[in-house]
Structures are given as structure tokens and as C-alpha cells.
C-alpha positions as CSV (number, residue, x, y, z in Angstrom):
1,M,-63.3,-142.2,67.1
2,G,-62.2,-145.6,66.7
3,Q,-58.0,-146.3,67.4
4,V,-55.4,-147.7,64.9
5,S,-55.1,-150.5,67.0
6,E,-58.8,-151.5,66.6
7,F,-58.5,-152.1,63.0
8,K,-58.6,-155.8,62.1
9,F,-56.2,-157.2,59.3
10,L,-58.1,-159.4,56.9
11,T,-56.2,-160.2,54.1
12,R,-54.5,-159.0,51.0
13,V,-55.3,-158.1,47.1
14,H,-53.0,-158.1,44.5
15,Y,-54.5,-156.8,41.2
16,C,-53.9,-155.2,38.0
17,A,-56.0,-152.9,36.1
18,R,-55.7,-150.8,32.8
19,D,-57.4,-147.3,33.5
20,V,-59.6,-148.0,30.2
21,D,-61.8,-145.5,31.4
22,T,-59.2,-142.7,31.0
23,H,-57.0,-143.9,28.3
24,G,-59.4,-146.3,26.0
25,P,-59.5,-150.1,25.4
26,D,-55.7,-150.3,24.6
27,A,-54.5,-148.2,27.8
28,E,-50.9,-148.8,28.7
29,W,-51.1,-146.9,31.9
30,G,-53.1,-148.5,35.1
31,E,-52.7,-149.8,38.5
32,H,-50.6,-152.8,39.9
33,E,-51.5,-152.7,43.4
34,M,-51.0,-154.7,46.7
35,D,-54.2,-153.9,48.8
36,Y,-54.4,-154.5,52.5
37,V,-58.2,-155.0,53.8
38,L,-58.9,-153.7,57.2
39,F,-62.0,-153.7,58.8
40,I,-63.4,-151.6,61.8
41,Q,-66.6,-150.7,63.4
42,A,-66.3,-147.1,64.9
43,T,-68.3,-143.6,65.1
44,V,-65.9,-141.4,62.8
45,D,-66.2,-138.1,61.4
46,L,-65.3,-138.0,57.6
47,S,-63.6,-134.9,55.8
48,P,-62.2,-136.7,53.0
49,H,-59.9,-134.7,50.2
50,P,-62.2,-133.4,47.7
51,E,-59.8,-134.1,44.9
52,E,-60.0,-137.7,45.8
53,V,-63.3,-138.3,47.2
54,Q,-66.5,-136.6,45.3
55,D,-69.2,-138.5,47.8
56,W,-69.4,-140.5,50.6
57,R,-72.4,-142.6,52.5
58,Y,-73.1,-145.1,54.9
59,V,-74.7,-148.0,52.8
60,T,-76.5,-151.5,53.8
61,Q,-75.6,-154.4,51.7
62,A,-78.4,-154.4,49.7
63,E,-77.8,-150.7,49.1
64,L,-74.1,-151.6,48.2
65,A,-75.1,-154.5,45.8
66,T,-77.6,-152.4,43.7
67,M,-74.9,-149.7,44.0
68,M,-72.4,-152.1,41.9
69,L,-74.8,-152.9,39.3
70,P,-73.7,-151.7,35.7
71,D,-76.6,-149.5,35.3
72,S,-76.3,-147.5,38.4
73,G,-73.4,-144.9,36.5
74,L,-71.0,-145.7,39.7
75,S,-67.3,-146.3,39.0
76,W,-65.7,-148.6,41.7
77,S,-62.1,-149.7,41.7
78,P,-61.3,-153.4,40.2
79,W,-60.1,-154.8,43.5
80,F,-63.1,-153.5,45.3
81,R,-65.4,-154.5,42.8
82,S,-63.9,-158.3,43.0
83,I,-63.9,-158.7,46.7
84,A,-67.7,-157.3,47.0
85,A,-68.5,-160.0,44.2
86,S,-66.6,-163.1,46.0
87,P,-68.9,-164.6,48.3
88,Q,-66.2,-165.8,50.1
89,L,-64.8,-162.2,50.8
90,L,-66.7,-159.0,51.6
91,P,-70.3,-160.6,51.9
92,R,-69.1,-163.2,54.5
93,W,-67.2,-160.6,56.3
94,W,-69.9,-158.3,56.5
95,D,-72.8,-161.0,57.5
96,D,-70.6,-162.1,60.4
97,L,-69.4,-158.5,61.2
98,Q,-68.9,-159.1,64.9
99,G,-67.0,-162.7,64.4
100,T,-65.0,-160.6,61.6
101,L,-64.1,-158.1,64.0
102,R,-63.9,-160.0,67.3
103,D,-61.8,-163.3,67.1
104,G,-60.1,-163.4,63.9
105,R,-62.0,-166.2,62.2
106,Y,-61.4,-164.6,58.9
107,V,-57.8,-163.4,59.1
108,D,-55.4,-164.7,56.4
109,T,-52.0,-163.9,56.8
110,Q,-50.7,-166.5,54.2
111,T,-53.3,-165.6,51.1
112,I,-52.4,-163.2,48.7
113,H,-56.0,-162.7,46.6
114,R,-55.0,-162.1,43.2
115,V,-57.2,-160.0,40.7
116,L,-55.6,-160.0,37.4
């Protein structure tokens, strides 16, 4: 299992999103967060809290892209959907996973990617 010190900080994402799934199109409630993107490659045993995570699995990039299609019936957090769709973020980091983890070439401590 990986150690906390093995996580690689990459960047930050700031976003606001209304909870239209729960409260409809005029939702006053939602999320307003600063999310820190961390990467690690490790063998892990997962036991997520059942009230927070319904299901999980390891996927390839192609499988993730298919799972994110509108007709998949799956829900995604707006910030994750945004970084997954941006060629300069998740696809780039995943395509060069060893470089992402090894030498810090994608570490960006200055930028806050805004998804509003």
C-alpha cells in the first residue's frame, strides 16, 4: 500500500455547482469547493463508506470516456467531469503517468483552474 508521502500534488480546481439533481434547475444549494488533485500509483485495499460510495472499479481511459457519456446513466462531480474533458489535465497526466508521478513536470502550484 502506498504511503501518504508518495502522493504527488498536481494542481487545484475551484468550482461552484448547483445541486440540480436534488433541488431542480433553480437550486439554491450546491457545492463551492477548492479541490486538490493528487496522484499516486499503488496497490490498495479499498473499503469506502457505503453511504458515500455506491460502487468502484479500476478502468482504462477508454472505459472512463465511455462511462462519462450522457447516456451512461452515471453521475459525476462537475469538477471531475471538467478535468477529465480537458486535454491539458487528466488525459495528459494519464497518458504520461510515469512522468506525472516521477519528476513533477505537471505540478502547478500557481494556477487555480476555475470551473464555475
